[in-house]
Structures are given as C-alpha cells and as structure tokens.
C-alpha positions in Angstrom: 15.9 -24.5 14.1 16.5 -22.5 10.9 14.9 -19.0 10.1 12.5 -19.3 7.4 13.6 -18.6 3.5 13.1 -15.1 2.2 10.8 -14.7 -0.8 13.6 -13.4 -2.7 15.1 -16.7 -1.9 12.4 -19.0 -2.9 11.6 -20.8 -6.5 9.0 -21.1 -8.4 7.8 -24.1 -6.9 8.6 -22.7 -3.4 6.9 -19.0 -3.8 3.4 -21.1 -5.5 2.9 -23.6 -2.3 4.1 -20.7 0.6 0.9 -18.8 -1.5 -1.6 -21.9 -1.4 -0.5 -21.9 2.1 -1.2 -17.8 2.9 -4.5 -18.1 0.5 -5.2 -21.1 3.7 -5.2 -19.1 6.4 -6.5 -16.2 4.7 -8.9 -18.3 4.1 -9.3 -20.1 7.4 -9.4 -15.8 9.3 -11.5 -14.6 6.4 -14.3 -17.5 8.0 -13.3 -16.4 11.5 -14.4 -12.6 11.1 -10.4 -12.0 12.2 -10.1 -8.8 9.1 -6.9 -7.4 10.0 -5.4 -11.1 9.5 -7.0 -11.3 6.6 -5.2 -8.4 5.5 -1.7 -9.5 6.7 -2.4 -12.3 4.9 -4.3 -10.8 1.7 0.0 -8.6 1.4 2.2 -11.2 1.6 0.3 -13.7 -1.2 0.9 -10.1 -3.4 4.8 -9.8 -2.0 5.0 -13.7 -2.5 3.0 -12.6 -5.8 5.8 -9.7 -6.8 8.0 -12.3 -6.8 6.9 -14.1 -9.8 7.3 -11.3 -11.7 10.0 -9.1 -13.6 10.4 -5.7 -12.4 12.8 -4.5 -15.5 8.7 -5.5 -16.8 7.8 -2.7 -15.0 8.3 1.1 -16.8 9.3 4.8 -14.8 7.2 6.8 -16.1 4.7 4.9 -17.4 0.7 4.9 -15.9 -1.0 1.3 -14.3 -4.1 0.2 -12.8 -3.9 -0.8 -9.1 -5.4 -4.6 -8.8 -8.5 -4.4 -5.9 -9.0 -0.4 -6.6 -10.9 -0.4 -9.5 -11.2 3.0 -11.6 -7.5 4.0 -9.4 -4.5 4.4 -11.5 -0.4 4.6 -10.2 2.5 6.2 -12.1 5.9 4.9 -11.5 8.4 6.9 -10.3 10.7 4.3 -10.0 11.9 0.9 -8.9 14.0 -0.8 -6.2 13.0 -4.3 -6.1 10.0 -5.9 -6.4 8.4 -2.4 -5.2 7.1 0.9 -7.7 7.7 3.7 -6.1 5.4 6.7 -7.6 1.9 8.2 -6.7 -2.0 7.6 -7.3 -3.2 10.0 -10.2 -6.3 12.0 -8.7 -4.9 10.7 -4.9 -3.0 13.3 -2.6 0.1 13.4 -4.3 2.5 11.3 -1.9 4.8 9.0 -2.7 4.4 5.9 -2.2 5.2 1.8 -3.0 3.0 -0.7 -4.5 4.6 -4.4 -5.1 4.4 -5.3 -8.6 1.6 -8.0 -8.3 -1.1 -5.4 -7.6 -0.1 -3.0 -10.6 -2.0 -4.1 -13.7 -1.1 -2.9 -17.4 -2.7 -0.2 -19.4 -3.6 -1.1 -23.1 -1.6 2.7 -24.1 1.8 0.7 -22.0 1.8 -2.1 -23.8 2.7 -0.5 -27.3 5.2 -4.0 -28.9 
C-alpha cells in the first residue's frame, strides 16, 4: 500500500482532482451538518490551491485582503514555502501563518 502524495509532489492536474474531491467531501459534510469536518475540508482546499500559486508573487511588507474574511487585512513579514507569515492589521498583533491561496491582492500592491 503506497502512501498518499503530498500536495507539493502533485502536478496541477492532480491538484485540481484533489480539490474537486475535497469540495465534494465538504459539500457532503455540510449537508450532514458536520461543521468541524466541513472546516477541515475547506482548509485542505485552501492548502491544495496554494500549491498552484507562485510564492514569489507574494512580497514581505505588502498588505493583502483575506479571502472569506471581508474587511480583514494581512501584512506579510516573511514567506516560508506556500505560507505567508505576518499579522492581521487591527488584530491583536500575534504572528500567524496563512496559506497564500487565502491572500487577496489589493490595488495598491499592483504597481506594475
């Protein structure tokens, strides 16, 4: 019995297949009222989507919106793989890591 592939080992096609499967599982969990299981699948989708993005497109010092959290903003301190480390603006100042798929580019970040 082989081990499951890590997202970092998957190609774009495999990642899309995984995302479709996770979304289906999330939909079923939601229909059954399994809130915590739904949250786990949604987080896995965000992780898989992050591996389809280029971490070099996300710059320390820039501010991004947070997908699924309107009105919240995140300032990147540094990158580590597909995770952006930093803090939410107007939050408690604690450092946290977000998968880059949850970060939304703001107009002022796009100077090119």
